[in-house]
C-alpha positions, 0 to 999 in steps of 0.5 A, spaced: 548 545 022 547 548 029 549 556 029 555 559 032 554 562 039 557 568 042 562 563 045 565 561 038 569 566 034 571 565 026 578 565 024 580 563 017 577 556 016 575 555 022 573 558 029 575 557 036 573 558 044 571 565 045 572 569 052 573 576 049 570 580 044 563 582 044 559 579 038 552 580 036 547 576 040 545 569 038 542 563 040 545 559 045 550 554 044 548 548 047 556 547 049 556 553 053 550 551 056 553 544 058 559 548 061 555 552 065 551 546 068 558 543 069 560 549 073 554 549 077 555 542 080 562 543 081 561 549 085 555 546 089 560 539 090 566 543 092 562 549 097 560 543 101 567 541 102 570 547 103 564 549 108 566 542 112 573 543 112 572 550 115 566 548 120 570 542 123 576 545 128 579 537 127 580 538 120 586 543 121 591 538 119 596 538 113 592 533 109 585 537 110 589 543 108 591 541 102 584 538 100 581 545 102 586 548 097 583 543 092 576 544 093 577 551 093 580 551 087 575 547 084 570 551 087 573 558 083 573 554 077 566 552 077 564 559 079 568 562 073 565 557 068 558 560 071 561 567 070 563 566 063 556 564 061 553 570 064 558 575 061 558 572 054 551 572 053 548 577 058 554 583 060 559 582 054 565 586 057 571 585 054 574 587 061 570 583 065 571 577 060 579 578 061 578 577 069 573 571 067 579 568 063 584 570 068 580 567 074 579 560 070 587 560 068 588 561 076 583 556 079 585 550 074 592 551 075 591 551 082 587 545 082 592 541 078 598 544 083 593 542 089 593 535 086 601 535 086 602 537 093 597 532 095 601 527 092 607 530 095 604 529 102 602 522 101 609 520 099 612 523 104 607 520 109 610 513 107 617 515 106 618 519 113 612 516 116 616 516 123 617 524 123 611 526 118 606 528 124 611 534 126 611 541 126 616 541 119 610 537 116 605 543 117 611 548 115 612 545 109 604 544 107 604 552 108 610 552 103 607 548 098 600 552 098 604 558 098 608 556 091 602 553 088 597 559 089 603 564 087 604 561 081 597 560 079 595 567 081 601 569 076 598 565 071 592 568 071 594 575 071 598 574 065 592 575 060 589 581 064 596 585 064 596 585 056 599 578 055 593 576 050 591 576 043 586 582 043 590 586 038 593 581 034 588 575 032 594 571 029 597 569 036 591 567 038 590 560 041 584 555 041 582 559 047 581 566 046 584 571 049 590 567 050 596 567 046 598 560 043 605 561 047 601 562 053 597 556 052 603 552 050 607 554 057 601 552 061 601 545 057 608 544 058 607 545 065 601 541 066 606 535 063 611 536 068 606 536 073 603 530 071 610 526 070 612 528 077 605 525 079 607 519 076 614 519 078 612 520 086 606 514 084 612 509 082 616 511 089 610 509 093 609 503 090 616 501 092 615 503 099 608 499 099 612 493 096 618 493 101 613 494 107 609 488 104 616 483 104 617 486 111 610 484 114 612 477 110 618 477 114 615 479 121 608 477 120 607 475 128 610 481 130 607 487 126 600 489 125 597 489 118 592 494 118 596 500 117 599 496 111 592 494 109 590 502 109 596 504 105 594 499 100 587 502 100 590 509 099 595 507 093 588 504 089 585 511 090 591 514 088 591 510 081 584 512 080 586 519 082 591 518 077 587 515 071 582 520 072 586 526 072 590 523 065 583 522 062 580 528 064 586 533 062 591 529 057 586 530 051 586 538 052 593 539 054 595 535 048 590 539 043 593 545 046 600 544 043 597 541 037 591 546 035 590 552 032 585 558 033 583 556 026 580 550 028 573 548 029 571 550 036 567 543 036 574 540 038 576 545 043 569 544 046 570 536 046 577 537 050 575 542 055 569 539 057 572 533 060 578 537 064 572 540 067 569 534 069 576 532 073 574 539 078 567 535 079 570 528 080 575 531 085 571 532 091 568 525 090 575 521 090 578 526 095 573 528 100 566 524 100 569 518 101 572 520 107 569 517 113 571 524 118 567 528 112 561 523 111 561 524 119 560 531 119 556 530 113 551 526 117 551 531 123 549 537 118 544 533 115 540 529 120 544 530 127 544 523 128 552 523 130 554 528 135 559 534 132 563 533 139 565 526 137 573 525 137 575 523 130 580 518 129 587 520 127 588 518 120 594 518 115 594 521 108 594 514 105 587 513 108 584 518 104 
């Protein structure tokens, strides 16, 4: 049987993922290595997206601001996984590990919140298509970003400010040093966000169906290209929701049902897919976007002029 690592701590009858204490040196846990490798891939992918958005003045629209927020959150999540590995096996400081878990909570919460903000933006771009490109949209985008990151930072500060289980191990969750109540709040928040995304997705489908009926009645008077791209955007959104659910639901459910005495294997098996969502997000949102592809080609081989104009796109095109 494989030996446990510094990332695993024992309980009465089991063990759990460890972020805080400083156990004696032990061989590397393969699960921790996989998480570190995942964090490295996540960081590289999302660093490219963030750099492209910052590099390109044309990417200052609300749509790309939200994508940039998602990429920034996922970048911090990847860095947090790397720092966790380094601090557990190299530095082993309780205070530093508290900061690391706070960073992970903040970044993953901001990632989920950014996905909700993007979904809201896509819904409003269809529901209020005539007024979407206005100053109100820019203001609304900044408000959503402030709320998303404000809530995420507050959640991340909780274990650092003292809401942890370092003094009472009986209150620990499957992810130390987070308390069971803390993790339950995070899980319930996730289910609320997921329910809102499903509701918005259902409303988007209704709007598309209504548009399709209008096109059928006025086929000779209205162009269909806009609605083709709208359908493409909705199919992309379906992929996003499916990916989001498959990545996060196992961990969110286990957070509600699991206990710190359960084997650490269960925690690793559910938290690893959750990290994959941050790995998949840049592929779905950024690298499939034609404007971002043009910038990538420009940076890599200079085969496209960096001054070439970009076509204005709606969120449903992404």
